[in-house]
Every structure is written in structure tokens, then in C-alpha cells.
mmCIF file of the N, C-alpha and C atoms, coordinates in Angstrom:
data_MODEL
# 
_entry.id   MODEL 
# 
loop_
_atom_site.group_PDB 
_atom_site.id 
_atom_site.type_symbol 
_atom_site.label_atom_id 
_atom_site.label_alt_id 
_atom_site.label_comp_id 
_atom_site.label_asym_id 
_atom_site.label_entity_id 
_atom_site.label_seq_id 
_atom_site.pdbx_PDB_ins_code 
_atom_site.Cartn_x 
_atom_site.Cartn_y 
_atom_site.Cartn_z 
_atom_site.occupancy 
_atom_site.B_iso_or_equiv 
_atom_site.pdbx_formal_charge 
_atom_site.auth_seq_id 
_atom_site.auth_comp_id 
_atom_site.auth_asym_id 
_atom_site.auth_atom_id 
_atom_site.pdbx_PDB_model_num 
ATOM 1   N N  . MET A 1 1  ? 0.829   -1.135 -0.043  1.00 0.00 ? 1  MET A N  1 
ATOM 2   C CA . MET A 1 1  ? -0.038  -0.012 -0.001  1.00 0.00 ? 1  MET A CA 1 
ATOM 3   C C  . MET A 1 1  ? 0.932   1.250  0.068   1.00 0.00 ? 1  MET A C  1 
ATOM 4   N N  . SER A 1 2  ? 0.525   2.237  -0.850  1.00 0.00 ? 2  SER A N  1 
ATOM 5   C CA . SER A 1 2  ? 1.373   3.392  -0.895  1.00 0.00 ? 2  SER A CA 1 
ATOM 6   C C  . SER A 1 2  ? 1.209   4.286  0.270   1.00 0.00 ? 2  SER A C  1 
ATOM 7   N N  . LYS A 1 3  ? 2.123   5.108  0.554   1.00 0.00 ? 3  LYS A N  1 
ATOM 8   C CA . LYS A 1 3  ? 2.147   6.046  1.554   1.00 0.00 ? 3  LYS A CA 1 
ATOM 9   C C  . LYS A 1 3  ? 1.091   7.082  1.378   1.00 0.00 ? 3  LYS A C  1 
ATOM 10  N N  . GLU A 1 4  ? 0.847   7.457  0.111   1.00 0.00 ? 4  GLU A N  1 
ATOM 11  C CA . GLU A 1 4  ? -0.260  8.466  -0.161  1.00 0.00 ? 4  GLU A CA 1 
ATOM 12  C C  . GLU A 1 4  ? -1.605  7.953  0.032   1.00 0.00 ? 4  GLU A C  1 
ATOM 13  N N  . LEU A 1 5  ? -1.777  6.712  -0.212  1.00 0.00 ? 5  LEU A N  1 
ATOM 14  C CA . LEU A 1 5  ? -3.064  6.064  0.134   1.00 0.00 ? 5  LEU A CA 1 
ATOM 15  C C  . LEU A 1 5  ? -3.321  5.934  1.605   1.00 0.00 ? 5  LEU A C  1 
ATOM 16  N N  . GLU A 1 6  ? -2.342  5.519  2.318   1.00 0.00 ? 6  GLU A N  1 
ATOM 17  C CA . GLU A 1 6  ? -2.484  5.510  3.751   1.00 0.00 ? 6  GLU A CA 1 
ATOM 18  C C  . GLU A 1 6  ? -2.765  6.879  4.381   1.00 0.00 ? 6  GLU A C  1 
ATOM 19  N N  . ARG A 1 7  ? -2.097  7.907  3.818   1.00 0.00 ? 7  ARG A N  1 
ATOM 20  C CA . ARG A 1 7  ? -2.336  9.246  4.242   1.00 0.00 ? 7  ARG A CA 1 
ATOM 21  C C  . ARG A 1 7  ? -3.791  9.758  4.053   1.00 0.00 ? 7  ARG A C  1 
ATOM 22  N N  . PHE A 1 8  ? -4.312  9.385  2.847   1.00 0.00 ? 8  PHE A N  1 
ATOM 23  C CA . PHE A 1 8  ? -5.755  9.548  2.567   1.00 0.00 ? 8  PHE A CA 1 
ATOM 24  C C  . PHE A 1 8  ? -6.685  8.861  3.483   1.00 0.00 ? 8  PHE A C  1 
ATOM 25  N N  . ARG A 1 9  ? -6.345  7.643  3.841   1.00 0.00 ? 9  ARG A N  1 
ATOM 26  C CA . ARG A 1 9  ? -7.193  6.877  4.713   1.00 0.00 ? 9  ARG A CA 1 
ATOM 27  C C  . ARG A 1 9  ? -7.264  7.574  6.047   1.00 0.00 ? 9  ARG A C  1 
ATOM 28  N N  . ARG A 1 10 ? -6.147  8.102  6.508   1.00 0.00 ? 10 ARG A N  1 
ATOM 29  C CA . ARG A 1 10 ? -6.187  8.749  7.876   1.00 0.00 ? 10 ARG A CA 1 
ATOM 30  C C  . ARG A 1 10 ? -6.971  10.022 7.809   1.00 0.00 ? 10 ARG A C  1 
ATOM 31  N N  . LEU A 1 11 ? -6.797  10.845 6.585   1.00 0.00 ? 11 LEU A N  1 
ATOM 32  C CA . LEU A 1 11 ? -7.552  12.024 6.492   1.00 0.00 ? 11 LEU A CA 1 
ATOM 33  C C  . LEU A 1 11 ? -9.093  11.736 6.378   1.00 0.00 ? 11 LEU A C  1 
ATOM 34  N N  . ALA A 1 12 ? -9.403  10.800 5.700   1.00 0.00 ? 12 ALA A N  1 
ATOM 35  C CA . ALA A 1 12 ? -10.837 10.444 5.417   1.00 0.00 ? 12 ALA A CA 1 
ATOM 36  C C  . ALA A 1 12 ? -11.389 9.758  6.731   1.00 0.00 ? 12 ALA A C  1 
ATOM 37  N N  . LYS A 1 13 ? -10.689 9.185  7.507   1.00 0.00 ? 13 LYS A N  1 
ATOM 38  C CA . LYS A 1 13 ? -11.220 8.721  8.792   1.00 0.00 ? 13 LYS A CA 1 
ATOM 39  C C  . LYS A 1 13 ? -11.435 9.813  9.831   1.00 0.00 ? 13 LYS A C  1 
ATOM 40  N N  . ALA A 1 14 ? -10.406 10.797 9.835   1.00 0.00 ? 14 ALA A N  1 
ATOM 41  C CA . ALA A 1 14 ? -10.632 12.014 10.719  1.00 0.00 ? 14 ALA A CA 1 
ATOM 42  C C  . ALA A 1 14 ? -11.873 12.746 10.187  1.00 0.00 ? 14 ALA A C  1 
ATOM 43  N N  . TRP A 1 15 ? -12.055 13.026 8.939   1.00 0.00 ? 15 TRP A N  1 
ATOM 44  C CA . TRP A 1 15 ? -13.202 13.681 8.340   1.00 0.00 ? 15 TRP A CA 1 
ATOM 45  C C  . TRP A 1 15 ? -14.500 12.933 8.732   1.00 0.00 ? 15 TRP A C  1 
ATOM 46  N N  . ALA A 1 16 ? -14.486 11.637 8.528   1.00 0.00 ? 16 ALA A N  1 
ATOM 47  C CA . ALA A 1 16 ? -15.696 10.831 8.853   1.00 0.00 ? 16 ALA A CA 1 
ATOM 48  C C  . ALA A 1 16 ? -16.025 10.906 10.349  1.00 0.00 ? 16 ALA A C  1 
ATOM 49  N N  . ARG A 1 17 ? -15.142 10.936 11.216  1.00 0.00 ? 17 ARG A N  1 
ATOM 50  C CA . ARG A 1 17 ? -15.429 11.106 12.613  1.00 0.00 ? 17 ARG A CA 1 
ATOM 51  C C  . ARG A 1 17 ? -15.979 12.460 12.985  1.00 0.00 ? 17 ARG A C  1 
ATOM 52  N N  . MET A 1 18 ? -15.316 13.486 12.372  1.00 0.00 ? 18 MET A N  1 
ATOM 53  C CA . MET A 1 18 ? -15.831 14.895 12.672  1.00 0.00 ? 18 MET A CA 1 
ATOM 54  C C  . MET A 1 18 ? -17.216 15.089 12.152  1.00 0.00 ? 18 MET A C  1 
ATOM 55  N N  . GLU A 1 19 ? -17.548 14.656 10.941  1.00 0.00 ? 19 GLU A N  1 
ATOM 56  C CA . GLU A 1 19 ? -18.765 14.835 10.327  1.00 0.00 ? 19 GLU A CA 1 
ATOM 57  C C  . GLU A 1 19 ? -19.852 13.863 10.662  1.00 0.00 ? 19 GLU A C  1 
ATOM 58  N N  . GLY A 1 20 ? -19.426 12.711 11.219  1.00 0.00 ? 20 GLY A N  1 
ATOM 59  C CA . GLY A 1 20 ? -20.260 11.638 11.639  1.00 0.00 ? 20 GLY A CA 1 
ATOM 60  C C  . GLY A 1 20 ? -20.957 11.024 10.382  1.00 0.00 ? 20 GLY A C  1 
ATOM 61  N N  . GLY A 1 21 ? -20.124 10.988 9.237   1.00 0.00 ? 21 GLY A N  1 
ATOM 62  C CA . GLY A 1 21 ? -20.645 10.370 8.069   1.00 0.00 ? 21 GLY A CA 1 
ATOM 63  C C  . GLY A 1 21 ? -19.628 9.339  7.472   1.00 0.00 ? 21 GLY A C  1 
ATOM 64  N N  . THR A 1 22 ? -20.013 8.726  6.292   1.00 0.00 ? 22 THR A N  1 
ATOM 65  C CA . THR A 1 22 ? -19.066 7.891  5.572   1.00 0.00 ? 22 THR A CA 1 
ATOM 66  C C  . THR A 1 22 ? -18.340 8.574  4.469   1.00 0.00 ? 22 THR A C  1 
ATOM 67  N N  . ALA A 1 23 ? -17.129 8.277  4.366   1.00 0.00 ? 23 ALA A N  1 
ATOM 68  C CA . ALA A 1 23 ? -16.294 8.837  3.184   1.00 0.00 ? 23 ALA A CA 1 
ATOM 69  C C  . ALA A 1 23 ? -15.936 7.786  2.253   1.00 0.00 ? 23 ALA A C  1 
ATOM 70  N N  . VAL A 1 24 ? -15.639 8.075  1.016   1.00 0.00 ? 24 VAL A N  1 
ATOM 71  C CA . VAL A 1 24 ? -15.089 7.213  0.034   1.00 0.00 ? 24 VAL A CA 1 
ATOM 72  C C  . VAL A 1 24 ? -13.760 7.727  -0.488  1.00 0.00 ? 24 VAL A C  1 
ATOM 73  N N  . ILE A 1 25 ? -12.789 6.819  -0.626  1.00 0.00 ? 25 ILE A N  1 
ATOM 74  C CA . ILE A 1 25 ? -11.581 7.223  -1.252  1.00 0.00 ? 25 ILE A CA 1 
ATOM 75  C C  . ILE A 1 25 ? -11.646 6.807  -2.691  1.00 0.00 ? 25 ILE A C  1 
ATOM 76  N N  . TYR A 1 26 ? -11.323 7.697  -3.610  1.00 0.00 ? 26 TYR A N  1 
ATOM 77  C CA . TYR A 1 26 ? -11.331 7.349  -5.002  1.00 0.00 ? 26 TYR A CA 1 
ATOM 78  C C  . TYR A 1 26 ? -9.993  7.712  -5.748  1.00 0.00 ? 26 TYR A C  1 
ATOM 79  N N  . LYS A 1 27 ? -9.795  7.094  -6.860  1.00 0.00 ? 27 LYS A N  1 
ATOM 80  C CA . LYS A 1 27 ? -8.609  7.257  -7.691  1.00 0.00 ? 27 LYS A CA 1 
ATOM 81  C C  . LYS A 1 27 ? -8.839  8.206  -8.771  1.00 0.00 ? 27 LYS A C  1 
ATOM 82  N N  . LYS A 1 28 ? -7.998  9.243  -8.970  1.00 0.00 ? 28 LYS A N  1 
ATOM 83  C CA . LYS A 1 28 ? -8.135  10.209 -10.014 1.00 0.00 ? 28 LYS A CA 1 
ATOM 84  C C  . LYS A 1 28 ? -7.469  9.681  -11.226 1.00 0.00 ? 28 LYS A C  1 
ATOM 85  N N  . GLU A 1 29 ? -7.792  10.298 -12.334 1.00 0.00 ? 29 GLU A N  1 
ATOM 86  C CA . GLU A 1 29 ? -7.210  9.913  -13.591 1.00 0.00 ? 29 GLU A CA 1 
ATOM 87  C C  . GLU A 1 29 ? -5.650  10.019 -13.620 1.00 0.00 ? 29 GLU A C  1 
ATOM 88  N N  . ASP A 1 30 ? -5.070  10.873 -12.894 1.00 0.00 ? 30 ASP A N  1 
ATOM 89  C CA . ASP A 1 30 ? -3.664  11.146 -12.847 1.00 0.00 ? 30 ASP A CA 1 
ATOM 90  C C  . ASP A 1 30 ? -2.881  10.125 -11.840 1.00 0.00 ? 30 ASP A C  1 
ATOM 91  N N  . GLY A 1 31 ? -3.759  9.133  -11.260 1.00 0.00 ? 31 GLY A N  1 
ATOM 92  C CA . GLY A 1 31 ? -3.083  8.247  -10.364 1.00 0.00 ? 31 GLY A CA 1 
ATOM 93  C C  . GLY A 1 31 ? -3.175  8.649  -8.877  1.00 0.00 ? 31 GLY A C  1 
ATOM 94  N N  . SER A 1 32 ? -3.441  9.874  -8.584  1.00 0.00 ? 32 SER A N  1 
ATOM 95  C CA . SER A 1 32 ? -3.498  10.334 -7.248  1.00 0.00 ? 32 SER A CA 1 
ATOM 96  C C  . SER A 1 32 ? -4.863  10.071 -6.624  1.00 0.00 ? 32 SER A C  1 
ATOM 97  N N  . TYR A 1 33 ? -5.037  10.239 -5.414  1.00 0.00 ? 33 TYR A N  1 
ATOM 98  C CA . TYR A 1 33 ? -6.249  9.925  -4.607  1.00 0.00 ? 33 TYR A CA 1 
ATOM 99  C C  . TYR A 1 33 ? -7.035  11.152 -4.141  1.00 0.00 ? 33 TYR A C  1 
ATOM 100 N N  . GLY A 1 34 ? -8.260  10.967 -3.821  1.00 0.00 ? 34 GLY A N  1 
ATOM 101 C CA . GLY A 1 34 ? -9.092  11.953 -3.255  1.00 0.00 ? 34 GLY A CA 1 
ATOM 102 C C  . GLY A 1 34 ? -10.135 11.319 -2.381  1.00 0.00 ? 34 GLY A C  1 
ATOM 103 N N  . PHE A 1 35 ? -10.852 12.020 -1.541  1.00 0.00 ? 35 PHE A N  1 
ATOM 104 C CA . PHE A 1 35 ? -11.909 11.476 -0.793  1.00 0.00 ? 35 PHE A CA 1 
ATOM 105 C C  . PHE A 1 35 ? -13.069 12.478 -0.773  1.00 0.00 ? 35 PHE A C  1 
ATOM 106 N N  . ALA A 1 36 ? -14.283 11.996 -0.605  1.00 0.00 ? 36 ALA A N  1 
ATOM 107 C CA . ALA A 1 36 ? -15.509 12.786 -0.542  1.00 0.00 ? 36 ALA A CA 1 
ATOM 108 C C  . ALA A 1 36 ? -16.502 12.037 0.262   1.00 0.00 ? 36 ALA A C  1 
ATOM 109 N N  . SER A 1 37 ? -17.592 12.688 0.620   1.00 0.00 ? 37 SER A N  1 
ATOM 110 C CA . SER A 1 37 ? -18.764 12.040 1.322   1.00 0.00 ? 37 SER A CA 1 
ATOM 111 C C  . SER A 1 37 ? -19.298 11.028 0.420   1.00 0.00 ? 37 SER A C  1 
ATOM 112 N N  . ILE A 1 38 ? -19.852 9.846  0.960   1.00 0.00 ? 38 ILE A N  1 
ATOM 113 C CA . ILE A 1 38 ? -20.457 8.849  0.244   1.00 0.00 ? 38 ILE A CA 1 
ATOM 114 C C  . ILE A 1 38 ? -21.678 9.234  -0.458  1.00 0.00 ? 38 ILE A C  1 
ATOM 115 N N  . SER A 1 39 ? -22.253 10.478 0.097   1.00 0.00 ? 39 SER A N  1 
ATOM 116 C CA . SER A 1 39 ? -23.538 10.959 -0.517  1.00 0.00 ? 39 SER A CA 1 
ATOM 117 C C  . SER A 1 39 ? -23.217 11.770 -1.822  1.00 0.00 ? 39 SER A C  1 
ATOM 118 N N  . ASP A 1 40 ? -22.032 12.064 -2.054  1.00 0.00 ? 40 ASP A N  1 
ATOM 119 C CA . ASP A 1 40 ? -21.649 12.791 -3.333  1.00 0.00 ? 40 ASP A CA 1 
ATOM 120 C C  . ASP A 1 40 ? -21.670 11.865 -4.390  1.00 0.00 ? 40 ASP A C  1 
ATOM 121 N N  . GLU A 1 41 ? -21.972 12.142 -5.666  1.00 0.00 ? 41 GLU A N  1 
ATOM 122 C CA . GLU A 1 41 ? -21.964 11.341 -6.829  1.00 0.00 ? 41 GLU A CA 1 
ATOM 123 C C  . GLU A 1 41 ? -20.473 11.334 -7.321  1.00 0.00 ? 41 GLU A C  1 
ATOM 124 N N  . ILE A 1 42 ? -19.931 10.186 -7.317  1.00 0.00 ? 42 ILE A N  1 
ATOM 125 C CA . ILE A 1 42 ? -18.475 10.068 -7.726  1.00 0.00 ? 42 ILE A CA 1 
ATOM 126 C C  . ILE A 1 42 ? -18.450 9.138  -8.991  1.00 0.00 ? 42 ILE A C  1 
ATOM 127 N N  . GLU A 1 43 ? -17.763 9.719  -10.046 1.00 0.00 ? 43 GLU A N  1 
ATOM 128 C CA . GLU A 1 43 ? -17.681 8.850  -11.256 1.00 0.00 ? 43 GLU A CA 1 
ATOM 129 C C  . GLU A 1 43 ? -16.316 8.360  -11.440 1.00 0.00 ? 43 GLU A C  1 
ATOM 130 N N  . LYS A 1 44 ? -15.571 8.118  -10.365 1.00 0.00 ? 44 LYS A N  1 
ATOM 131 C CA . LYS A 1 44 ? -14.219 7.660  -10.432 1.00 0.00 ? 44 LYS A CA 1 
ATOM 132 C C  . LYS A 1 44 ? -14.173 6.301  -9.726  1.00 0.00 ? 44 LYS A C  1 
ATOM 133 N N  . PRO A 1 45 ? -13.174 5.557  -10.005 1.00 0.00 ? 45 PRO A N  1 
ATOM 134 C CA . PRO A 1 45 ? -12.981 4.315  -9.307  1.00 0.00 ? 45 PRO A CA 1 
ATOM 135 C C  . PRO A 1 45 ? -12.839 4.396  -7.772  1.00 0.00 ? 45 PRO A C  1 
ATOM 136 N N  . ILE A 1 46 ? -13.726 3.768  -7.019  1.00 0.00 ? 46 ILE A N  1 
ATOM 137 C CA . ILE A 1 46 ? -13.672 3.843  -5.510  1.00 0.00 ? 46 ILE A CA 1 
ATOM 138 C C  . ILE A 1 46 ? -12.637 2.772  -4.988  1.00 0.00 ? 46 ILE A C  1 
ATOM 139 N N  . ILE A 1 47 ? -11.734 3.229  -4.150  1.00 0.00 ? 47 ILE A N  1 
ATOM 140 C CA . ILE A 1 47 ? -10.746 2.413  -3.593  1.00 0.00 ? 47 ILE A CA 1 
ATOM 141 C C  . ILE A 1 47 ? -11.073 1.885  -2.321  1.00 0.00 ? 47 ILE A C  1 
ATOM 142 N N  . ASP A 1 48 ? -11.815 2.641  -1.516  1.00 0.00 ? 48 ASP A N  1 
ATOM 143 C CA . ASP A 1 48 ? -12.112 2.188  -0.171  1.00 0.00 ? 48 ASP A CA 1 
ATOM 144 C C  . ASP A 1 48 ? -13.275 3.060  0.368   1.00 0.00 ? 48 ASP A C  1 
ATOM 145 N N  . ILE A 1 49 ? -14.052 2.525  1.401   1.00 0.00 ? 49 ILE A N  1 
ATOM 146 C CA . ILE A 1 49 ? -15.069 3.093  2.110   1.00 0.00 ? 49 ILE A CA 1 
ATOM 147 C C  . ILE A 1 49 ? -14.707 3.241  3.483   1.00 0.00 ? 49 ILE A C  1 
ATOM 148 N N  . ILE A 1 50 ? -14.850 4.482  4.109   1.00 0.00 ? 50 ILE A N  1 
ATOM 149 C CA . ILE A 1 50 ? -14.352 4.781  5.402   1.00 0.00 ? 50 ILE A CA 1 
ATOM 150 C C  . ILE A 1 50 ? -15.551 5.122  6.313   1.00 0.00 ? 50 ILE A C  1 
ATOM 151 N N  . THR A 1 51 ? -15.724 4.404  7.367   1.00 0.00 ? 51 THR A N  1 
ATOM 152 C CA . THR A 1 51 ? -16.855 4.743  8.294   1.00 0.00 ? 51 THR A CA 1 
ATOM 153 C C  . THR A 1 51 ? -16.221 5.596  9.483   1.00 0.00 ? 51 THR A C  1 
ATOM 154 N N  . PRO A 1 52 ? -17.182 6.235  10.238  1.00 0.00 ? 52 PRO A N  1 
ATOM 155 C CA . PRO A 1 52 ? -16.720 6.975  11.376  1.00 0.00 ? 52 PRO A CA 1 
ATOM 156 C C  . PRO A 1 52 ? -16.374 6.123  12.550  1.00 0.00 ? 52 PRO A C  1 
ATOM 157 N N  . TYR A 1 53 ? -16.627 4.857  12.545  1.00 0.00 ? 53 TYR A N  1 
ATOM 158 C CA . TYR A 1 53 ? -16.447 3.905  13.699  1.00 0.00 ? 53 TYR A CA 1 
ATOM 159 C C  . TYR A 1 53 ? -15.113 3.270  13.704  1.00 0.00 ? 53 TYR A C  1 
# 
């Protein structure tokens, strides 16, 4: 697992806990990662789903 992906997992977990929601980590076309609320419509490959628990 890449260090960048692990960093996004930590950020998404912190966001999910603060917001009390579920986040998804997705992969961008350039190979980098991003995260968003699971309620957002994402048209990119989803890598992981992060819960606040």
C-alpha cells in the first residue's frame, strides 16, 4: 500500500469522525487519490469506504 493512500485513509477517517458520516476514497485519472462524502456522486474508481467507527 502506498504512503499516499495511507495518508488519505487517515484524513478520510478523521473527516468521517468529525462529520459523523461515511467517506469514500477514489482514484483520480492522474493516479492520485481523493476523498468525498459517500452521498456525493463520484464517477471515479472507488478504492475504499471509510466509516466514522
